[in-house]
N, C-alpha and C positions, 0 to 999 in steps of 0.2 A: 396581443395577449395581455392580459390583466395582470397586476402587479404579483398576485400570488394565484396559482392553479392547485385547486384542491382536488384529490382523487382519494378513493375509498381504498382501505388496505385488509389484509388478511389476518395479520397475526396480532391478535387482542382477544379478551373475552371479559365479558362482565362478571363482578365480584357481588356477592350477597349483599353487601352494605350500599349497593347502588354505584358504587364507582367502577370504571372500566380500566383494565390492566393492559397495558401494552407488553407484547410479547416478544418482540423483535430483539432486544437484547438483555443480558441478565440483570439490568437495572429494574426493570419490571416496573416502569412508572405506572402509580396509580392515580387516575385522573378523573376529577369532578368535571362538569360542564363547563367548557371554555377554556380549561387548563391546558398548558403545553406540557410535553415531557422535558425533561432535562436538555434534550437535544436540540428543542426549539423548534424543530420543523415536523413533528408528528403532536397531534393535537386532538382532543376530544370535541367533538361536534354532533350534537344530538347523542345518541346512543353507541357511537362508534369512534375507533380510532381513524383519523384520516392524516394523509401526507399533505401538506399545505405549500409546498415549493416543487410540485412536478412541472417540468418545463422552465425553471428558473435557475440561473447560473451565477456564480460569483465571477466568472470568466473563462475564456477559452483560450488556449494556447498550445502551439505545436511546439514539443520538446524533443529532445533526443531520448530514445527509450533508457538509455543508462541512466538518466536523471531521475527515473521512479524509485529506488535505483534497480534495474534489471539488466544485468550483464550477459546472463546466457540466453535471452529470448530476443531473437530478430536483432542481432548487434548492428548499430549504426542507422537504425531505421528512425523515422519520425512517428511520434505519437501525438494525437488530440486530446489534450487533458482538460477535465474540468471538474469543477466541484460546486458545492451549494454554499450553504451557510449552516452553522451549529456543528456539534459534535456530541456523542454519548459518552465520552470521557472528560476529564477535568484537569488535564496534565498541566501543571504548573510551569513547564519548560516548553511549552508548545511554540513551535516555530512559525504556524500558520495561525496565530492566535486571532489575527484580524479577520480572518474567515471563520474558523472553527469556533470562536467564543461569540461571534456577532449574534445579537438579538435583534438586528434590524433588518427589514425586508429591503432595505436600500442597498444591502450587501449584494443582494441579487440583481445586479445592474443588467445582465444579459439575459436572453430568452432563447430558446429554441426547442422544437418537439424532437423526439428521438429520432425521426426520418430526417429531420434537418441537420442534426448533429451526425448522422452517418454518412448524409450526402456530401457535406462540408469536409469530412475527414477523407473522404475519397478525391474529391476534387483537390485537395492539398496534398496528394501523394502520400497520405498517412498509411501506415500497415496496421495501425491499431488504435482504439479510443481507451483512454485510461480514465477511471473514477478516482479522483485523488483531490488533494488539497485539504479536504475533510472526509469523513470515512463514508463510503458507500452503504454501510449498515443502515445508516439513517434515512437515506433516500433510496431505498432498496427498490421501491416500484420504478422510480425513474431509472435507474441503474438498468435493471432487467429490460425494460422496454427498449433503451437504448442499445444494450447487448443482442437484443433479437433484430433489430434494425442494422445493426452492423454486421452480424453474421448474414443477414440476408445479402449484403453486397460484398461479401468474403473478406471482411475485416475482422481482425482479432480484438478481443478485449481485456483488459488489465484492471486489476482491484488492487488499490494502496489501502491498506486497512490495518487498525489494531487489533482485528481478530475477536473482538468482544461483541459476539453475536450468539444468539440462542439455536439449537441445532436444527430445527425446521426450517426456519428462514436461511440458515446458513446453506441447507442443500439446495433451497431454491436459488439463492444468489449465486452460487459457484457452480450450479449446472450451467449457467450463462456465462461464465469467465474462463478465458484460456490461459492466465497467468496471473500471479499475485505475488506482491512483496508485503509481508507482514511484519509489523513492527513488534518485536520482542522487547520491551521496554526496560526490562531489569529480570532477575531471577529471584525475586524475593516478593512475597505476598505483602509484605510491610511497606515495600516501596509502592506497589501498585495501589494499595489502600490509600496511603498517605497522599502520594505525588499525584496519582493518576485518578483515584475515585473510581477503581476497577479491581479487577482480581487476575492474579497470574494464571490460576488454574483454567479459567475460561479462554485465554488466548493460546495456553498449551494444547488444550482440546482442540482447538482450531487448527493449530499448525499439525497436529497429530492426524486429525481428519483429511486435511489438504492432502498430505503426504501418502497417507495409506488408504485412503478411501475416493479419492479423486484422480483425474488425469491433468488437473491444473498444475502449470510450471510454477513452481514455487521458490521464491527467495526470500530471505530474512534479513531485517536491519535492526541493529541495536544502537541507540545513540547513547555514547558512554558519557556521563556526567560526573565530573571529579567529586569524589568523596561520597557519592550517592550510589552508585551501579558500577563501579569499576574496580573493586578488590579482586585480588587473586583468587581469594575462595570463591566469591559469586561467579567470576568467570570459568573457573574451573567446573564449577556444579552445572552452570548453563552449558558448557561444551559437552560435558559427559552426558547430559539429558539428550543434547542436540545428535551426538553421533550416534546413541542408543536409539532414539526414538525416529529422527528424520534420515539418517544415514550419513553418508560421508559425501554425497554428491550435491546436496543442496546448498547455493551459494549463501554465505553469511557477509554481510556489510557491517563493518563497525563504523560510525560515523561521529566525528566531532560535534560537540555541544558549543553553541554560542549564547551568552546572556540574553535572555529573552522572558518576555511577559512578567511571570512573577518569581522568576529565579535570576534576577538581574546582578545579585550580588554573589554569584558562583562564576568563578572564572573559566576561561575557555578550556577546551579538552587539549592538554599538550599532545603534539604528534606522536611522541614517545608512549602515551597510554594506548593510542590504537595499534602500535608495533607489539605492545605486550600482548594485548587481547588477541591480535592475530596468531601470535606465537602460541599462545595457550590454546585457541581452537585447532591450528595445525598439530600441536602435540597429540590431541586426541584424535587423530586421522582425518579431520575434515579438509577435503580438497580444495575448496575454493573459498577463500577467505580475503576480503578485500577491505582496505582503508578508504574512507570516505571523508568529504569537506576539506581534504589538505592535498597538497600537490606531492603524490607519491606514486609516479608511473609503474615502479616496479611491483608495488603490492596492490596496485589497481590493475594489474594484467592478470591474463588467465594461463595458466602454466599447465602441461600435461602431468597429470599426477602418476603416470607410469613411467615416464622417461625424463620428464623435467623440462622439456622444451617449450619455448614460448609458442603459446597457439595463438593468444589475441592482445596484442599490445595496446595500451590505452594512455592517453595524456590527456587528464580531465574527461572531458566528453568525445574526444577525436579518437578514432582506431587509427593506429600507426602501425599495425602489423597484422597480418592474418595468415595463420598457417594451419588452417583445417581444411580437409578436402571435401569435396560435393556432399559427403555424407556425414560430415562433422566430426570426422576423425583426425587424430594426429597426423600431420604431414611426415613426421620423423619415424614414429612407430606404429601407426595404425590403430591405436586404441580410441575408442569413441570416448569423446567428451560430452558429460551429460549437459543438455540444454535443448532448444529450439533453433536451429541454425537453418540456413539457406547456403546455396552453393558460393556465394559471396556476401560479405556485409552490405549494409547500406551506407550511403555517403553524407546522411544528413550532417554529421558533426556537431558541433556544439550551438548551433543557431537556437535561438528562442524566438519564436514569432506570435506575438498576440493577436487573436482573431476576435472579430465581433460577430456575431451571428443574428443578433436580434434585428428583424426588418430585412 
């Protein structure tokens, strides 16, 4: 396979002045001949916008599904994860900046067709394939083709995304996705504009769409950055919107920031901040709120919202207890736990297995 595989795309239109506008995300990059969008992987060639990285990846790895993080979607099972290069956001705190901020095709060191990815996932015993590391919004066509190949083999698909995507391509992408974790990066338009180069409203609309108009299993992650998005007032406002719009059963993960990329002068998130955020969300009635990137087994476990019994015990990515029946109901009181569960959890554990598919 060539270093770059270029395919035609659907979501763009010509402008009166001769530019071509990409319509995949609300950034609406206006491109002259030969220009690339901010995402780096979508470009103008001739009179159209093309995806320049179809079939190319920054790498493949078998992860625990809990690492996405998804705590209520096929717990304990392995997921084949991959991404490409580039991103349509400009987050100054990016934890995957070496991939998402890459402007080098050398980052795309591995290659695989959608059929090869689905076949590899099945051979490796994975239950699902995740589009992650960078945002599948920008490699939409590759993600959809891979999802179709996965579904043909009985595999599920997962999108890890910032939700910064226009309505029409959003419908197209999530029609092929079984579960999603959406990053709610803050609850402030100012933060989104200054720190991420995006908009809060677009992400909230995607969250609302996924919860109210699709059957996609949804979980949400918020990375808490000291002094930037962790005030009581902001967390209260976010929790109020979350409960009113997404309901009480959508899992919410609060993760700890560590200094990276362009925010190396900000200290790591204290564990107490995660506990405070969880407590605020719980006061608003949200049932499943987790603390991430810190060792806190009790707050990273799932508890029955009806009787308080332990349903799924977790220690990092290891499942330590399972008290759901074959129908996903609490073994103590019989109330169903929201999620996508099987009769027994998987046994993959915390292993991380890099995989090379090229050749």
